[in-house]
N, C-alpha and C positions, 0 to 999 in steps of 0.2 A: 685475524691478527690481534684481536683484543685479548684473548686468553693468554697470549705469550708473556706479556709483562707480569701477569699474575703468577705464572709458574715460577718466574725469576724471584719474585718477592718471597714466596714460600720456601724456595730451595736455599736462599742466601743464609738465613739464620742457622740452619742445620749445618751447612757447609762451615760457617765460622765456629760453631761449637765444636764440631769434630776436629778442626785444625788446632783449636786452643787446647783441647784435651791431649792430642798427640804431642804438642810442643812441651807441655808439663811433663808427660811421661818420658820424652826423650832427654829432658833436662837432667833427670836422675839416672837414667839407664846409661847415659854416656860419660858419667863420672867414673874415672879409674879409681878402684878401691885397692890401695896398696896393703897387703896383708903379709907380714914378714914370717908368719908361721906356715908350716906345711905338713902338720901331723894329719893322719888319716881321719876322716870325718864320717859319722854314721848317723842315720835317722834316729829320732826318738821313738820309742815304742812304749806306750802306757796302757794299763788296764783300768785307769781311773782318772778322776779329775787331777790336774797337776797344779803346782803353785807357780804363778806368774813371776818371772824374774827378767826384767828388761833394763839393761844398763846402756848408757851412751858410749859408743865407740869413737865418736867425734862429735864436737860441737864448734860451730864457727861459721864464717862466711862461705858462701858457695865457691867451690874451687874445681877445676876440671880433674884434679887429682887429690885424693884424701888418703892420708895415712891412718890406718885403723889402730886403736890402742885398746887392748883387752884388760888394762888396769884402770878401772873406771874412776878411781879417786883422782888419778892424774888428769883424766879427761875433764872433769868437773871441778878441779881445784880452784880455779879462778872465777868460777861461776857460783860459788857459794855465797850466802848472805845470812845475816843474823835475824833481822826483823821478819817475822812470818808474813806480815801484811805489806811489805815493801813493794811487791809487784802484783799486778792483777792475775787472776786465773784465766786461763784460755777460754774464749768463746768458740761456738761452733764454726764461725767464719774466720777465726784468726789462725788456726793451725790446719795444715794440710798433711795427710799421712799417706804414704805410697809404699806398698810392698812390691819389691822388684824380684820377679821370679826368673829373670834371664840369667842369673848367675848365683853362686853360693859363696858364703863366708863361714866363719866359725862363731862360737858364742863364749862370753866370759865364763870364768870358773863358777860364779854364783856365790851366794852369801855364805854357804857352808863349805865351799871349796876355795874360798878366797885365800890369796897368797900375795905377799909383797913382791914376789917375783913374777913378772908379766908372763902369762901363758894363756892358751885358749882351751876351752873344753873340747872333747871329741864329738860334739853333736854338730851336725850340719844345719845350716840355716840360710834363709833369704835375707838380704839387707832390707832394713826399714829406713825410709827417709821421712823425716818430719821437718816442716818449714814453717816459720812464723811469717805469715803474709799480712799481719796487721801492722799498725803503727806504734803499738805498745810493746814494751818489754814484759813478758809474762813468766810466771813461775811454771816450769814445765815438769818438774819432779821433785822427789825428796829422797834423802838418804841414799843417794846414788842410783835410784831406781825410777823408772817411768811407770805411771799408773795405767798400764796396758793389759788387756785380756784377749785371748782368742775366743771367738764365737764361731760355731759350726752349725750348719743346717742339719737338723735331725731327719729321720725317716719321713716325717710329715711336712718337711720344708720349713719348719720353725727354727729361728735362730736361738741357740742356747750356748751358754759359756761352757768351755771345756777346761777352764782354768779358774783358780781362785786367787784373791788378792794376797800378796805378800804381807804378813803382819809383823810388826816390830813390838818388842816389849817396851814398857814405859821407862823413861830415864836413860835412854840409849843416846841422848844428844842428837836426835834427828834434825837435819838441816835440809833446806830447799835449794834448788838450783834453777837458773832462769835461761830463757832463750830471748835474744834481742831481735828487733825487727829485721827482716830480710836475712836472718841467720838460719842455719839449718843444722840438723842433728842426724846422725846415723846410729842405728841400733840393729838388732838381728832377731828374727823369729825362727825358732826351731822348726825343722821339717819333720813331721810325724809320719810313721808308717802304720798300717793297720788294715782291717778287713772292710772298711767303709769308705767309699768314694763320696766326697761331698764338696761343698763350697765353705771357705774359711774367710774370716775378715778379723781385723783388729778393732777393738773399741778402747778409746782413751777416755777416762773419767777422773777428773781431779775435783770437780765441783758437781753440780747437779746436771750439767750439760754433757752429753756424749758426743764425741767425734769419731767417725768411722773411717777406716781405710777403704781402699778398693777391695773387691772380692777376688779371691784366687781359688784355683782348684787344689785339692789336697786329699790326703788320706788320714783317717784316725781309726781307732777301735771303737766300735758302737757303744761299749760299756763306759767310755770316757764321759758320757752324759749322765751317768749314775752318780749318786751322792752329790749332786750339784748344789752350790750354795745359792742363797736367795739373792738374785740380781733383778733389777728392773729391766724389762725388755721393751724393745720398740715394736 
């Protein structure tokens, strides 16, 4: 009879951890994403490293139903600020990132396809959910974009970037935008097609700290690892 309580003690922590992860996952997967566009969407197919462009489709408090907006400046309009040091930069434990592979949405037109008329690109994507779980308001992005990149496992199982950071010219009036405590943000990650099945994840880096999303299954072309920029790796 003595070993029986010991078994309970060891099993309980694992049970609690599993339930906690499932609740967080369901919190995002159960949100209804209202997308008013219905144009046909296609996977991205690239033969080289791509430029990362991630814009917010929604910023605000948690809601069981969210209306997506592909005109990013309207999404972040009320979240802009002037002073660069007004808000803290996110720490590893302040932001949670979840890629939802249970459904698909579209992507914004991007920097060079931008239009004052709202429309979405023809690239299919998974929703990205980012949540500020800290007690601080944090600067989450700049110039309408989030500092996110896709990393993929190469043939040796090493994580490598398949995207490079979007760069802006000097004097363009770059501004930051923020995420309040207990608020969330929705963006999108393009779905790639290719000849190499692998694991993918998002890495967020606005300071020296990196924040990673969950890992998902995906496809890319193996030569997307070529011409990679110099990034620090974990």
